[in-house]
N, C-alpha and C positions, 0 to 999 in steps of 0.2 A: 504494500500500500504506500503510495506516495502522498504525503501530506500536502494539502493545498495551501494557498497563500494565507498567512496569518495563523496556520494551524499550530496547535500546541503539541501535536504528536499522537502517540498511541496509548492504549491502556497501560502498557508496560512503563512508559515514561511517566504517566500520571501516578502510577503506583509508587515510583521512586520519590516523586515530589510529596505525596501524601505522607510517606514514612518520615520525611524530614520536618513536617509541621509540628508545632506544639499541640498537645492534647487539648480537646475542647470540652470534654465531659468526664471529669475525673481523670483516669489514665487513658481514656479512649479518644481517638480521633474519629469523630462521627461524621460520616459522609452520606448525604442524601442523593438518591437517584430518582428524579421526578420526571413527569411527562404525562401525556395523555394515555389512556388505556389502549393497549395494543402497540405502543411506540417502541417496544423493545427493551424496557427497563430491566426485566428479569434476566434477559439474555446478556445485556451489558453488565449488570451487577455480577452475574456469575463469572463473566470473563475477567472483570476487574478483581473479584475476590480471588480468582486463581493466580493472577499476577501478584497479589499480595500474600501468596503462600497459604491460601485457604482461609481468608478473613471471614468471620461470621456475617451472615446476611439476615437482617430482619425484614420479612415480607409483610407489608401492611395488610395484604389480603388475609393474613392469619388473625388480625385483630379487628377487622371490619366485620359486618354481618349484613344480611338482607335488610334488616330493619334499621340499620345505622351505617350506611355506606361510608360516611365521612365522619362519624361521631366517635372516633377512636383516640382522640387527643389525650383524654384522661388516662386511658390504659397505657399509652406509650410513656407518658410522663411518670406515672406511678410505678408501673411494672418493669420499665426498661431504663429510662434515663435516671430516675432517682437511685436505683442500685448502682448503675455505672458511675454516678457522681461520687459514690462512696468507695469505688473500686471493687464492688461486689458483682457476682453474676446476676443477670436479669432473668426473671422467670415470668412467662406470660401464657395465658390460655390460648388455644388454637381453635379457630372457628372451622367447623366442618360445613362446607357449602352445599353438600348433598343432603346431610341430615338436618341442617339448619340449627345446629346447637354448638356451643363451645365445649370442646372435649379435649382431654389431654393437656400436656404442658410442654413447653419448649424452654430450654435453658440456653442463654447466650453468655459466653464468658466476656469479661471486660478486656478484650483483646486490644492490641495497639491501634488497629483500625477496625471499625464495624460499619457495615453498609446498611442503610435504611432504604428500602426499595418499595415504591408504590406511588399511586396517584395521590398527591398532596404531601409527599415526604418533605417538601421544602416549605411547608406552611408556616405561618407567622409564629405560632407557639413553639415550634421546634428550632427555628433558625438560630436563636442565641446559643444553642448547644452544638451547632454544626461547624465543622472545620472547613467544609466545602459543600456547595450545592451544585449538582450536575443536572442539566435539563436535556432530555432526549428531543432533539430538534426534528420533529415530524408533525405536520399539521393535524388538527383533530380529525378531519374527515378521512385522511389516509390511515391514521392510527386506528380509528374505530372500524374501518373497513377490514383492516388486518385482523383485529380482534374478532369481528363477526365471522370471518372465514375460519379462524382458528377454532371457534367454539361451535360453529354449525347452526343450522336453522332452529334447533330445539331451544336455543337461548336467545332468540330474536327479541322476545318480549322483555327479557332482562336487559338487553342492550338498549332498547328504547328508553327504559327508565334510567339506566346508567348514564346515557349521554346527557339527558336533562339535568341529572344530579351533578355531573361533572362540570357542566357549564355554569351552574349556580355556584359551585364551590370556587372555581377559578375566577369568577366575576367578583366574589367577595374576598377571596384570599389568594391572589395570584402568586405563583412561584417563579415563573420565567424571568421577571424583571430583576430578581435577586440572584440569578444563577451566576456562579463563578465561571463555569464552562458549559458550552453547548456540545452535545454529542450527536454526531451524524453517522448513520450506518452506511458504509460503502460496500461495493462488491467484495473487497478484500478484507473487510473487518470494520473497525470503528475509527473515526477521526475526531479529535477534540479541537474545538475552536474557542476563542475567548467569548465569555458570556457578557451580558449587560453589566454585571458588577465589575468585570475586568480584572479579577485577581488571577495570578498565575500559580 
Protein backbone atom coordinates (compact mmCIF):
# COMPACT_ATOMS: atom_id res chain seq x y z
CA UNK A 1 0.00 0.00 0.00
CA UNK A 2 1.38 3.39 -0.98
CA UNK A 3 0.22 6.17 1.40
CA UNK A 4 -1.36 9.13 -0.31
CA UNK A 5 -0.51 12.78 0.11
CA UNK A 6 -0.68 13.81 3.75
CA UNK A 7 -1.09 10.21 4.89
CA UNK A 8 0.15 9.22 8.34
CA UNK A 9 0.95 5.67 7.27
CA UNK A 10 -0.30 2.22 8.22
CA UNK A 11 -1.76 0.58 11.33
CA UNK A 12 1.75 -0.63 12.19
CA UNK A 13 3.05 2.95 12.20
CA UNK A 14 0.08 4.06 14.29
CA UNK A 15 0.72 1.27 16.79
CA UNK A 16 4.27 2.54 17.32
CA UNK A 17 3.02 6.08 17.97
CA UNK A 18 0.32 4.91 20.37
CA UNK A 19 2.80 2.98 22.50
CA UNK A 20 4.88 6.16 22.91
CA UNK A 21 1.98 8.28 24.22
CA UNK A 22 1.37 8.84 27.93
CA UNK A 23 -1.52 6.85 29.48
CA UNK A 24 -4.93 8.50 29.46
CA UNK A 25 -6.96 6.35 31.90
CA UNK A 26 -4.90 5.03 34.80
CA UNK A 27 -2.11 2.98 33.18
CA UNK A 28 -4.15 2.52 29.97
CA UNK A 29 -3.85 4.33 26.65
CA UNK A 30 -7.51 4.25 25.60
CA UNK A 31 -8.09 4.49 21.84
CA UNK A 32 -11.56 4.88 20.29
CA UNK A 33 -12.44 3.53 16.83
CA UNK A 34 -15.67 5.25 15.78
CA UNK A 35 -17.67 5.56 12.58
CA UNK A 36 -20.99 4.65 11.03
CA UNK A 37 -22.35 1.13 11.35
CA UNK A 38 -20.83 -1.03 8.63
CA UNK A 39 -17.80 1.23 8.10
CA UNK A 40 -15.21 -1.39 9.06
CA UNK A 41 -14.57 -0.50 12.72
CA UNK A 42 -14.33 -4.08 13.96
CA UNK A 43 -12.03 -5.11 11.12
CA UNK A 44 -9.70 -2.17 11.62
CA UNK A 45 -9.71 -2.53 15.41
CA UNK A 46 -8.74 -6.18 15.01
CA UNK A 47 -5.91 -5.24 12.66
CA UNK A 48 -4.63 -2.51 15.00
CA UNK A 49 -4.93 -4.80 18.03
CA UNK A 50 -2.74 -7.31 16.21
CA UNK A 51 -0.13 -4.65 15.47
CA UNK A 52 -0.19 -3.84 19.19
CA UNK A 53 0.63 -7.42 20.10
CA UNK A 54 -2.91 -8.51 20.95
CA UNK A 55 -4.32 -5.39 22.63
CA UNK A 56 -7.74 -5.92 24.26
CA UNK A 57 -10.74 -4.61 22.30
CA UNK A 58 -13.94 -3.44 23.97
CA UNK A 59 -16.83 -3.95 21.52
CA UNK A 60 -19.62 -1.53 22.33
CA UNK A 61 -22.13 -3.91 20.75
CA UNK A 62 -21.55 -6.01 23.87
CA UNK A 63 -22.86 -3.20 26.10
CA UNK A 64 -25.71 -1.89 23.96
CA UNK A 65 -29.10 -3.61 23.64
CA UNK A 66 -32.22 -3.59 21.48
CA UNK A 67 -33.97 -1.28 23.90
CA UNK A 68 -30.99 1.02 24.47
CA UNK A 69 -28.91 1.24 21.31
CA UNK A 70 -26.86 4.21 22.52
CA UNK A 71 -27.61 4.32 26.26
CA UNK A 72 -24.48 2.49 27.35
CA UNK A 73 -22.44 5.41 28.67
CA UNK A 74 -23.04 4.58 32.33
CA UNK A 75 -21.99 0.96 31.85
CA UNK A 76 -18.74 1.96 30.14
CA UNK A 77 -17.89 4.58 32.76
CA UNK A 78 -18.70 2.36 35.74
CA UNK A 79 -17.70 -1.10 34.55
CA UNK A 80 -14.72 -0.25 32.34
CA UNK A 81 -13.19 3.20 32.79
CA UNK A 82 -13.51 3.40 36.58
CA UNK A 83 -11.57 0.15 37.15
CA UNK A 84 -8.99 1.11 34.51
CA UNK A 85 -8.44 4.45 36.24
CA UNK A 86 -7.45 2.47 39.36
CA UNK A 87 -5.22 0.11 37.39
CA UNK A 88 -7.70 -2.76 37.86
CA UNK A 89 -9.26 -5.15 35.32
CA UNK A 90 -12.61 -4.13 33.88
CA UNK A 91 -15.59 -6.49 34.07
CA UNK A 92 -18.75 -5.99 32.04
CA UNK A 93 -21.84 -7.96 31.17
CA UNK A 94 -22.23 -9.04 27.54
CA UNK A 95 -25.49 -8.57 25.62
CA UNK A 96 -26.77 -11.53 23.61
CA UNK A 97 -28.44 -10.02 20.51
CA UNK A 98 -30.28 -13.24 19.67
CA UNK A 99 -31.66 -13.96 23.16
CA UNK A 100 -32.08 -10.22 23.93
CA UNK A 101 -30.61 -10.47 27.43
CA UNK A 102 -27.33 -9.61 29.13
CA UNK A 103 -25.54 -12.84 29.90
CA UNK A 104 -22.03 -13.79 30.83
CA UNK A 105 -19.16 -11.50 31.74
CA UNK A 106 -16.02 -10.35 29.99
CA UNK A 107 -12.83 -9.27 31.72
CA UNK A 108 -10.49 -6.72 30.13
CA UNK A 109 -7.02 -6.24 31.60
CA UNK A 110 -5.63 -2.72 32.11
CA UNK A 111 -3.21 -3.27 29.24
CA UNK A 112 -0.87 -0.54 27.94
CA UNK A 113 -3.30 0.07 25.03
CA UNK A 114 -7.02 -0.82 24.99
CA UNK A 115 -9.22 -0.20 21.96
CA UNK A 116 -12.88 0.82 22.25
CA UNK A 117 -14.71 -0.04 19.05
CA UNK A 118 -18.27 0.88 18.09
CA UNK A 119 -20.64 3.57 16.91
CA UNK A 120 -20.31 6.42 19.38
CA UNK A 121 -16.96 5.30 20.83
CA UNK A 122 -15.78 8.90 20.57
CA UNK A 123 -18.78 10.41 22.30
CA UNK A 124 -18.49 13.45 24.54
CA UNK A 125 -18.60 11.54 27.83
CA UNK A 126 -15.64 9.31 26.90
CA UNK A 127 -13.35 11.76 25.12
CA UNK A 128 -11.54 13.03 28.26
CA UNK A 129 -10.26 9.46 28.84
CA UNK A 130 -9.09 8.88 25.25
CA UNK A 131 -5.52 9.15 24.12
CA UNK A 132 -6.64 9.13 20.47
CA UNK A 133 -9.93 9.09 18.55
CA UNK A 134 -9.98 7.37 15.14
CA UNK A 135 -12.84 7.83 12.67
CA UNK A 136 -13.60 5.38 9.85
CA UNK A 137 -13.94 7.66 6.84
CA UNK A 138 -16.86 6.13 4.95
CA UNK A 139 -20.15 7.99 4.29
CA UNK A 140 -23.23 6.72 6.13
CA UNK A 141 -25.03 5.53 3.01
CA UNK A 142 -22.11 3.35 1.94
CA UNK A 143 -21.51 2.11 5.49
CA UNK A 144 -25.13 1.14 6.03
CA UNK A 145 -25.35 -0.59 2.64
CA UNK A 146 -22.33 -2.71 3.62
CA UNK A 147 -23.92 -3.53 6.96
CA UNK A 148 -27.22 -4.51 5.34
CA UNK A 149 -25.44 -6.82 2.88
CA UNK A 150 -23.51 -8.38 5.74
CA UNK A 151 -26.59 -9.02 7.90
CA UNK A 152 -29.02 -10.01 5.15
CA UNK A 153 -32.73 -9.25 4.57
CA UNK A 154 -33.83 -10.82 7.86
CA UNK A 155 -32.48 -7.78 9.73
CA UNK A 156 -33.80 -5.11 7.35
CA UNK A 157 -36.31 -3.88 9.94
CA UNK A 158 -33.58 -3.57 12.56
CA UNK A 159 -31.43 -1.56 10.17
CA UNK A 160 -34.30 0.85 9.42
CA UNK A 161 -34.56 1.66 13.10
CA UNK A 162 -30.79 1.68 13.59
CA UNK A 163 -30.19 4.26 10.86
CA UNK A 164 -32.68 6.67 12.41
CA UNK A 165 -31.15 6.18 15.87
CA UNK A 166 -27.62 6.67 14.57
CA UNK A 167 -28.55 9.90 12.80
CA UNK A 168 -30.09 11.23 16.01
CA UNK A 169 -27.03 10.24 18.02
CA UNK A 170 -24.46 11.92 15.78
CA UNK A 171 -26.63 15.02 15.37
CA UNK A 172 -26.59 15.47 19.16
CA UNK A 173 -23.10 14.14 19.91
CA UNK A 174 -20.84 14.08 16.83
CA UNK A 175 -17.48 12.28 16.95
CA UNK A 176 -15.85 13.05 13.60
CA UNK A 177 -15.03 16.74 14.37
CA UNK A 178 -12.89 15.54 17.29
CA UNK A 179 -11.07 12.73 15.45
CA UNK A 180 -7.28 12.75 15.60
CA UNK A 181 -7.02 10.46 12.58
CA UNK A 182 -9.28 9.43 9.70
CA UNK A 183 -9.03 5.80 8.58
CA UNK A 184 -9.70 4.89 4.96
CA UNK A 185 -9.90 1.34 3.73
CA UNK A 186 -7.90 0.75 0.55
CA UNK A 187 -7.58 -2.34 -1.66
CA UNK A 188 -4.26 -3.13 0.04
CA UNK A 189 -5.33 -2.41 3.62
CA UNK A 190 -5.90 0.73 5.68
CA UNK A 191 -4.49 4.24 5.33
CA UNK A 192 -4.45 6.87 8.06
CA UNK A 193 -5.00 10.54 7.32
CA UNK A 194 -4.92 13.58 9.61
CA UNK A 195 -8.27 14.14 11.32
CA UNK A 196 -10.08 17.40 12.05
CA UNK A 197 -8.33 17.63 15.41
CA UNK A 198 -5.00 17.35 13.69
CA UNK A 199 -2.88 15.50 16.29
CA UNK A 200 -0.21 13.04 15.12
